[in-house]
SESEVO-196695 format. One record per residue: x, y, z of N, C-alpha, C in turn; residue in three letters. Coordinates in Angstrom, 3 decimals. Example, Ala and Ser with C-alpha at 12.3 -4.5 7.8 and 13.67 -1.06 7.14 Angstrom:
<pt n_c1="13.190" n_c2="-5.690" n_c3="7.800" ca_c1="12.300" ca_c2="-4.500" ca_c3="7.800" c_c1="13.200" c_c2="-3.300" c_c3="7.800" code="ALA"/>
<pt n_c1="12.850" n_c2="-2.250" n_c3="7.080" ca_c1="13.670" ca_c2="-1.060" ca_c3="7.140" c_c1="12.900" c_c2="0.030" c_c3="7.870" code="SER"/>
***
This chain:
<pt n_c1="74.922" n_c2="107.600" n_c3="96.801" ca_c1="76.192" ca_c2="106.884" ca_c3="96.712" c_c1="75.898" c_c2="105.389" c_c3="96.533" code="MET"/>
<pt n_c1="76.634" n_c2="104.742" n_c3="95.651" ca_c1="76.429" ca_c2="103.326" ca_c3="95.379" c_c1="77.002" c_c2="102.455" c_c3="96.489" code="LEU"/>
<pt n_c1="76.495" n_c2="101.231" n_c3="96.613" ca_c1="76.926" ca_c2="100.311" ca_c3="97.660" c_c1="78.437" c_c2="100.095" c_c3="97.642" code="ARG"/>
<pt n_c1="79.009" n_c2="99.899" n_c3="96.465" ca_c1="80.464" ca_c2="99.646" ca_c3="96.396" c_c1="81.249" c_c2="100.874" c_c3="96.850" code="ARG"/>
<pt n_c1="80.731" n_c2="102.087" n_c3="96.579" ca_c1="81.391" ca_c2="103.303" ca_c3="97.061" c_c1="81.336" c_c2="103.378" c_c3="98.582" code="ASP"/>
<pt n_c1="80.203" n_c2="102.984" n_c3="99.134" ca_c1="80.067" ca_c2="102.952" ca_c3="100.597" c_c1="80.986" c_c2="101.902" c_c3="101.201" code="LEU"/>
<pt n_c1="81.121" n_c2="100.761" n_c3="100.536" ca_c1="82.004" ca_c2="99.695" ca_c3="100.991" c_c1="83.457" c_c2="100.192" c_c3="101.044" code="GLU"/>
<pt n_c1="83.882" n_c2="100.897" n_c3="100.006" ca_c1="85.241" ca_c2="101.451" ca_c3="99.952" c_c1="85.423" c_c2="102.503" c_c3="101.047" code="VAL"/>
<pt n_c1="84.455" n_c2="103.378" n_c3="101.189" ca_c1="84.536" ca_c2="104.424" ca_c3="102.211" c_c1="84.652" c_c2="103.805" c_c3="103.608" code="GLU"/>
<pt n_c1="83.847" n_c2="102.815" n_c3="103.880" ca_c1="83.867" ca_c2="102.139" ca_c3="105.186" c_c1="85.201" c_c2="101.421" c_c3="105.412" code="GLU"/>
<pt n_c1="85.683" n_c2="100.702" n_c3="104.388" ca_c1="86.969" ca_c2="100.004" ca_c3="104.499" c_c1="88.081" c_c2="100.999" c_c3="104.833" code="TRP"/>
<pt n_c1="88.165" n_c2="102.080" n_c3="104.060" ca_c1="89.241" ca_c2="103.054" ca_c3="104.253" c_c1="89.154" c_c2="103.759" c_c3="105.605" code="ASN"/>
<pt n_c1="87.954" n_c2="103.902" n_c3="106.128" ca_c1="87.773" ca_c2="104.505" ca_c3="107.454" c_c1="88.314" c_c2="103.578" c_c3="108.540" code="LYS"/>
<pt n_c1="88.175" n_c2="102.276" n_c3="108.344" ca_c1="88.508" ca_c2="101.305" ca_c3="109.383" c_c1="89.850" c_c2="100.595" c_c3="109.202" code="ASN"/>
<pt n_c1="90.479" n_c2="100.728" n_c3="108.035" ca_c1="91.724" ca_c2="100.012" ca_c3="107.746" c_c1="92.734" c_c2="100.956" c_c3="107.115" code="HIS"/>
<pt n_c1="93.936" n_c2="100.962" n_c3="107.660" ca_c1="95.002" ca_c2="101.828" ca_c3="107.164" c_c1="95.925" c_c2="101.062" c_c3="106.220" code="LYS"/>
<pt n_c1="96.583" n_c2="101.780" n_c3="105.319" ca_c1="97.583" ca_c2="101.182" ca_c3="104.433" c_c1="98.697" c_c2="100.598" c_c3="105.306" code="VAL"/>
<pt n_c1="99.102" n_c2="99.355" n_c3="105.002" ca_c1="100.132" ca_c2="98.671" ca_c3="105.776" c_c1="99.581" c_c2="97.796" c_c3="106.889" code="GLY"/>
<pt n_c1="98.265" n_c2="97.822" n_c3="107.079" ca_c1="97.621" ca_c2="97.019" ca_c3="108.125" c_c1="97.631" c_c2="95.537" c_c3="107.751" code="GLU"/>
<pt n_c1="97.816" n_c2="94.691" n_c3="108.749" ca_c1="97.770" ca_c2="93.247" ca_c3="108.526" c_c1="96.322" c_c2="92.818" c_c3="108.298" code="GLU"/>
<pt n_c1="96.131" n_c2="91.955" n_c3="107.290" ca_c1="94.795" ca_c2="91.461" ca_c3="106.925" c_c1="94.879" c_c2="89.974" c_c3="106.601" code="VAL"/>
<pt n_c1="93.727" n_c2="89.351" n_c3="106.521" ca_c1="93.616" ca_c2="87.972" ca_c3="106.056" c_c1="92.965" c_c2="87.987" c_c3="104.679" code="LEU"/>
<pt n_c1="93.572" n_c2="87.249" n_c3="103.761" ca_c1="93.061" ca_c2="87.115" ca_c3="102.400" c_c1="92.578" c_c2="85.690" c_c3="102.204" code="LEU"/>
<pt n_c1="91.328" n_c2="85.530" n_c3="101.741" ca_c1="90.768" ca_c2="84.209" ca_c3="101.439" c_c1="91.077" c_c2="83.864" c_c3="99.981" code="ARG"/>
<pt n_c1="91.888" n_c2="82.831" n_c3="99.786" ca_c1="92.275" ca_c2="82.393" ca_c3="98.445" c_c1="91.162" c_c2="81.576" c_c3="97.798" code="LEU"/>
<pt n_c1="91.331" n_c2="81.236" n_c3="96.538" ca_c1="90.306" ca_c2="80.503" ca_c3="95.784" c_c1="89.901" c_c2="79.196" c_c3="96.453" code="ASP"/>
<pt n_c1="90.838" n_c2="78.479" n_c3="97.059" ca_c1="90.544" ca_c2="77.208" ca_c3="97.708" c_c1="89.965" c_c2="77.342" c_c3="99.106" code="GLY"/>
<pt n_c1="89.797" n_c2="78.587" n_c3="99.585" ca_c1="89.229" ca_c2="78.815" ca_c3="100.910" c_c1="90.269" c_c2="79.044" c_c3="101.996" code="GLY"/>
<pt n_c1="91.525" n_c2="78.740" n_c3="101.694" ca_c1="92.605" ca_c2="78.966" ca_c3="102.660" c_c1="92.761" c_c2="80.469" c_c3="102.900" code="GLU"/>
<pt n_c1="93.056" n_c2="80.848" n_c3="104.153" ca_c1="93.316" ca_c2="82.245" ca_c3="104.474" c_c1="94.808" c_c2="82.437" c_c3="104.741" code="GLU"/>
<pt n_c1="95.361" n_c2="83.508" n_c3="104.185" ca_c1="96.763" ca_c2="83.839" ca_c3="104.394" c_c1="96.860" c_c2="85.261" c_c3="104.920" code="VAL"/>
<pt n_c1="97.881" n_c2="85.471" n_c3="105.766" ca_c1="98.124" ca_c2="86.816" ca_c3="106.297" c_c1="98.979" c_c2="87.603" c_c3="105.320" code="ARG"/>
<pt n_c1="98.624" n_c2="88.855" n_c3="105.150" ca_c1="99.373" ca_c2="89.770" ca_c3="104.310" c_c1="99.126" c_c2="91.180" c_c3="104.842" code="THR"/>
<pt n_c1="99.534" n_c2="92.176" n_c3="104.105" ca_c1="99.305" ca_c2="93.579" ca_c3="104.489" c_c1="98.778" c_c2="94.346" c_c3="103.281" code="ARG"/>
<pt n_c1="98.014" n_c2="95.384" n_c3="103.565" ca_c1="97.521" ca_c2="96.224" ca_c3="102.478" c_c1="98.651" c_c2="97.088" c_c3="101.936" code="THR"/>
<pt n_c1="98.620" n_c2="97.323" n_c3="100.635" ca_c1="99.590" ca_c2="98.195" ca_c3="99.959" c_c1="98.952" c_c2="99.496" c_c3="99.497" code="ASN"/>
<pt n_c1="97.651" n_c2="99.635" n_c3="99.683" ca_c1="96.937" ca_c2="100.799" ca_c3="99.141" c_c1="95.660" c_c2="101.026" c_c3="99.934" code="SER"/>
<pt n_c1="95.046" n_c2="102.153" n_c3="99.666" ca_c1="93.667" ca_c2="102.350" ca_c3="100.119" c_c1="92.778" c_c2="101.534" c_c3="99.185" code="VAL"/>
<pt n_c1="91.569" n_c2="101.272" n_c3="99.608" ca_c1="90.607" ca_c2="100.583" ca_c3="98.742" c_c1="90.086" c_c2="101.572" c_c3="97.699" code="ALA"/>
<pt n_c1="89.729" n_c2="101.028" n_c3="96.529" ca_c1="89.185" ca_c2="101.828" ca_c3="95.431" c_c1="88.115" c_c2="101.000" c_c3="94.713" code="ARG"/>
<pt n_c1="87.297" n_c2="101.687" n_c3="93.937" ca_c1="86.360" ca_c2="100.995" ca_c3="93.065" c_c1="87.069" c_c2="100.802" c_c3="91.730" code="VAL"/>
<pt n_c1="87.214" n_c2="99.554" n_c3="91.309" ca_c1="87.913" ca_c2="99.210" ca_c3="90.079" c_c1="86.943" c_c2="99.207" c_c3="88.906" code="LEU"/>
<pt n_c1="87.233" n_c2="99.986" n_c3="87.895" ca_c1="86.437" ca_c2="100.045" ca_c3="86.653" c_c1="84.954" c_c2="100.268" c_c3="86.911" code="SER"/>
<pt n_c1="84.636" n_c2="100.944" n_c3="88.001" ca_c1="83.249" ca_c2="101.287" ca_c3="88.296" c_c1="82.386" c_c2="100.155" c_c3="88.813" code="GLY"/>
<pt n_c1="82.983" n_c2="98.980" n_c3="89.112" ca_c1="82.119" ca_c2="97.867" ca_c3="89.501" c_c1="82.568" c_c2="97.031" c_c3="90.690" code="HIS"/>
<pt n_c1="83.829" n_c2="97.044" n_c3="91.100" ca_c1="84.274" ca_c2="96.159" ca_c3="92.173" c_c1="85.135" c_c2="96.925" c_c3="93.174" code="THR"/>
<pt n_c1="84.816" n_c2="96.786" n_c3="94.459" ca_c1="85.624" ca_c2="97.390" ca_c3="95.518" c_c1="86.834" c_c2="96.492" c_c3="95.758" code="ALA"/>
<pt n_c1="88.045" n_c2="97.062" n_c3="95.624" ca_c1="89.271" ca_c2="96.270" ca_c3="95.701" c_c1="90.332" c_c2="96.957" c_c3="96.553" code="VAL"/>
<pt n_c1="91.361" n_c2="96.155" n_c3="96.901" ca_c1="92.540" ca_c2="96.671" ca_c3="97.587" c_c1="93.744" c_c2="95.876" c_c3="97.087" code="VAL"/>
<pt n_c1="94.902" n_c2="96.506" n_c3="97.048" ca_c1="96.134" ca_c2="95.838" ca_c3="96.643" c_c1="96.826" c_c2="95.330" c_c3="97.896" code="TRP"/>
<pt n_c1="97.466" n_c2="94.143" n_c3="97.781" ca_c1="98.044" ca_c2="93.472" ca_c3="98.940" c_c1="99.503" c_c2="93.117" c_c3="98.713" code="LEU"/>
<pt n_c1="100.262" n_c2="93.168" n_c3="99.783" ca_c1="101.683" ca_c2="92.833" ca_c3="99.766" c_c1="101.875" c_c2="91.366" c_c3="99.382" code="GLU"/>
<pt n_c1="102.816" n_c2="91.108" n_c3="98.456" ca_c1="103.141" ca_c2="89.745" ca_c3="98.068" c_c1="102.249" c_c2="89.152" c_c3="97.000" code="GLY"/>
<pt n_c1="101.298" n_c2="89.918" n_c3="96.496" ca_c1="100.376" ca_c2="89.442" ca_c3="95.467" c_c1="100.327" c_c2="90.455" c_c3="94.334" code="PHE"/>
<pt n_c1="100.264" n_c2="89.965" n_c3="93.113" ca_c1="100.114" ca_c2="90.891" ca_c3="91.994" c_c1="98.633" c_c2="91.147" c_c3="91.774" code="SER"/>
<pt n_c1="98.327" n_c2="92.297" n_c3="91.260" ca_c1="96.936" ca_c2="92.654" ca_c3="91.039" c_c1="96.243" c_c2="93.046" c_c3="92.327" code="GLY"/>
<pt n_c1="94.958" n_c2="93.228" n_c3="92.221" ca_c1="94.175" ca_c2="93.641" ca_c3="93.387" c_c1="93.179" c_c2="92.545" c_c3="93.741" code="CYS"/>
<pt n_c1="92.608" n_c2="92.674" n_c3="94.926" ca_c1="91.682" ca_c2="91.662" ca_c3="95.448" c_c1="90.389" c_c2="92.324" c_c3="95.896" code="TRP"/>
<pt n_c1="89.276" n_c2="91.679" n_c3="95.606" ca_c1="87.968" ca_c2="92.183" ca_c3="96.017" c_c1="87.901" c_c2="92.242" c_c3="97.543" code="ALA"/>
<pt n_c1="87.317" n_c2="93.304" n_c3="98.047" ca_c1="87.218" ca_c2="93.477" ca_c3="99.500" c_c1="86.455" c_c2="92.341" c_c3="100.171" code="LEU"/>
<pt n_c1="85.574" n_c2="91.689" n_c3="99.442" ca_c1="84.837" ca_c2="90.554" ca_c3="100.003" c_c1="85.732" c_c2="89.382" c_c3="100.375" code="GLY"/>
<pt n_c1="86.972" n_c2="89.372" n_c3="99.889" ca_c1="87.921" ca_c2="88.302" ca_c3="100.178" c_c1="88.949" c_c2="88.701" c_c3="101.238" code="ARG"/>
<pt n_c1="88.862" n_c2="89.933" n_c3="101.719" ca_c1="89.864" ca_c2="90.460" ca_c3="102.638" c_c1="89.183" c_c2="90.910" c_c3="103.919" code="VAL"/>
<pt n_c1="89.809" n_c2="90.588" n_c3="105.054" ca_c1="89.265" ca_c2="91.079" ca_c3="106.328" c_c1="90.409" c_c2="91.426" c_c3="107.258" code="ARG"/>
<pt n_c1="90.147" n_c2="92.361" n_c3="108.143" ca_c1="91.142" ca_c2="92.761" ca_c3="109.122" c_c1="91.440" c_c2="91.640" c_c3="110.106" code="GLY"/>
<pt n_c1="92.645" n_c2="91.632" n_c3="110.630" ca_c1="93.037" ca_c2="90.660" ca_c3="111.634" c_c1="92.573" c_c2="91.185" c_c3="112.991" code="VAL"/>
<pt n_c1="91.859" n_c2="90.360" n_c3="113.712" ca_c1="91.315" ca_c2="90.781" ca_c3="115.025" c_c1="92.316" c_c2="90.483" c_c3="116.112" code="VAL"/>
***
């Protein structure tokens, strides 16, 4: 199994759809939002998740659960 597949599997095991998360924007600012989907591998190369209030998907490296 590839690293990105393991990353998606681990994310989905630990985070449910609708869970509150922090998203790191391009400028480094973090904003609270919620997941709209399970994580998936996009086009075979990037682990992503869709988020409430944002169009498109975001790389899992920019998203973390709220502690």
